[in-house]
N, C-alpha and C positions, 0 to 999 in steps of 0.2 A: 593520482596526480601525474600529469604528463611533465616530462623534463625537457628542457631545452638542450640541444646538442651544442657542440663547441664550448664545452664547459671549461671554466677556470677553477682548478682544484688546488687548494693550498694545504700543505701538510705541516703540522706543528713539530716541535722538537722530538726527534726519534730516540736520541740517546742510546744508540746501540741495540735497540729492540727490533732486530731484523724480522723475526717470526711475526711479531705484531704488525709490522709494516706490511708484510706480505698478505696477512689476513685483511688489513685495512684496504689495501689496493684491490684485493679480490672483491670486497664488498662494494667499493666504488666503481670498479670495472671501467677504467678509463678507455675511451675509444680513440681511434686514430686522430680524430679532430679535436680531442680534448687536450688541454695543457695542464701539466702537473708541476707545481712549484714547491720547493722545500725552503723553510725559513731558517735553516742552519741548526747547529747542535745535532748533527747526525751522530756524533761520537760521544764517548765517555759514559761511565756509570752502568750502562747495560752491557750484556754479555757478547754482542756480535757486531761491534763497530766496524770491523774489517768487512763483513758482508754488506753492511749498509752502505759504506763508502763505495765499495766495488759495484753494487747495484746502481746507485744513483749516478755515479760517474760513467759507467759503461753505457747506461741508457740515455746519457746526455740530458738529464732533467735539469732545468734551471734550479740553482741552489744558492742560497745566501751564505755569507760568512757569519758564523755565530761566535760567541765568546769562547766556546770550548775549542773550536777550530783555531781561533786566534791564539789561545794559550798553547796549543800544540805547536803552532808555527813559531811563536816567540820562544818556546823552549829549545828550539834548534835553529835559532837565527844564525845566519852565516855558515850553516852546516855544522855547527858545533853546539854541544849541549850547554845551555845557560843554567847553571846550577840552581839559582834561586827560583827562577821562573819554572824550571823543570819540577822542582819540589811542589810548587803551587799547583801545577797541572796534574801531577800524579795524585795529590791529595784531593783534587776536584774531580776525580774519576778517570784520570789518564792511565792508571794501573790496569783498569779493565780493558781499555782500548789496546794497550800494548799486548796484554794477554790474549786478545782475540786474533792477533796476527800470527801467521805461521812463523815459528821460530822467534816469536816476539819481536819481529822486525818490520817496521813500517816501510814499504818500498818507496823509492824516489818518485815513481809515477803518481802515487797517492799524495805525497807531499806537494808535488808540482801542481796537481789538480786543486788541492786545497788553497794554494797560493793564488790561484786564478779566480776564486770565488768573489763575486761582487759584494759590496756592503749593503746595497739596496737594489730594488728593481722598480722602475716607474712604468706602470701599465696603463697610464692615462687616468682612469678613474680610480685606480688602486695604486697604493704605494706600499711595497713589501719591504720590510726591514726586520732584522732579528729582534732588537730590543726596543727601538723607538727613536725619537729625535729630541734634541734639546729645544724647548719652546722659545728660548731667548736668543737662539743663534740661527743665522741664515744657513740653509743647507750647504752652501758652498764653503762654509767655514767649519763644517763638522766632518768627523772621520770615525774610525773604528771605535774610538773611546766612547763616543755617543751612540753610534749605530749598533754596537755589539753589547754595551754594558748598561746603558741608562735605565733607571727604574722610576722612582717616585717623581722626579722632576717632570717626566713625560706623562705619567698616569694622572697627575694632578692638574694638567692643563685645563683652564676654564672654558676654552673654546677651541674648535678644531685648528690644527696647525695649517692644514691646507683647506681652502674654501671649497675645493672641487675634487678632492681625493680622499678616499677612506684608507687609513693606515692599518695594515694588518701585521701583527707581530707575534713572536713567541717569547722566549727568554724568561719571563716571570711566570712562575706557575700560578695559575689563576686563583687557586684556593688560598694563596698567601695574600691576596688582596682583600679588603674589608668586605665581609658578608657574602663571600663567594664560596659556594659548596664545591667539593671535588667533582671534576668532570664538566663543570659549567664553563662556558666561554664568557670572558669579561668584556664589557662594552663601556667605553668612556666617551669623551668629547672628540669625535672624529676618529676613533680607533677601536679595533677589536684585538684582543689577545687570545690566541688559540693554543697556548702551551698549557695543556691540562695535566701535566705531570706524569708522563708515561712511566718514568723510572721510579716514581715515589710510591711507597707502600700505602700511603694514605689515599692514593688515587688509582694509578695504573692505566688511566685512560689516554690513549693516543688518538689525536683528532685530525680528521681531514675535512676541510670546509669546501663544499661546492658553492662558491659565491654566486655563480650564475643562477642556480636554482634555489639558493638560500636553504641548502640542506647541510646538516652536520652528520658526518659518519664518525663513529667512535668504536675502537676496539680496546678491551681491557687486556693488557699484556700478561696479567697474572692469572686470570681465570678464563680467558678466551671469549668472553661475552662480547656481543656485537650489538650496536644499536644505531638507528638512523632517526634523526629528529629534525623538524623544521627549525631553522635558525632562531626564530622568535621564541621557541620553547627552550632552546639551549643556552640562551644569553641571560646574563645577570648584569645589571648596571652598577658601575662604580661612580660615585659622585666625587668630584675633586676635593671637597672639604673632608671627606672620609680619609683620603690619603694624607692631607695636611694635618689632620688631627692626630696622626700617629707620631708626629714629631714635637 
């Protein structure tokens, strides 16, 4: 199978798994004309958040704001620890992030870089966002509460939010959606979810999607296995009524 150059490659939630990310990028082998995008949640839960943030920021890869980056930023709003939010962040994996930094101190340049992360990227035919969009709200009225946190309201939309754009997200581990096996990409009405749960022992799969050639690259961060699949073989469909039936 011949591949098209000028690839657009989207990486799902890394969650501090730097070694897995390096293995994934080695398998994908991005060229100078390729564009690599990260969907957010670079940090927390995994062991090497410092290295992930350093790598992505130093290489100036486009990256979105995820809910875990938002938690970190909210924990130190106005330069001071916010006790309640800080405890939520630490419980949600922030302890591992702090431990990954030299002397357990997150430098100001990393904080400043995280503050600059956009909530979404509009690539014309693709719309990248960490969690999704609220189907009953105009884009102009939405913010990080929706873009970084939404789940079922988005996954249960009966028709695509955009008539001419595919939404690609992370945030919700795909196997937590109805009838989706670990490692599968979830497909709904006008959206793909590529967070295959890299940090979770039930999965371990970190996913990179070459949307240009419709290829899925995956690395298991726990056993080091690598696989490449056509997108059509990696996808499992989620029906809106399956989401609604859970409530």
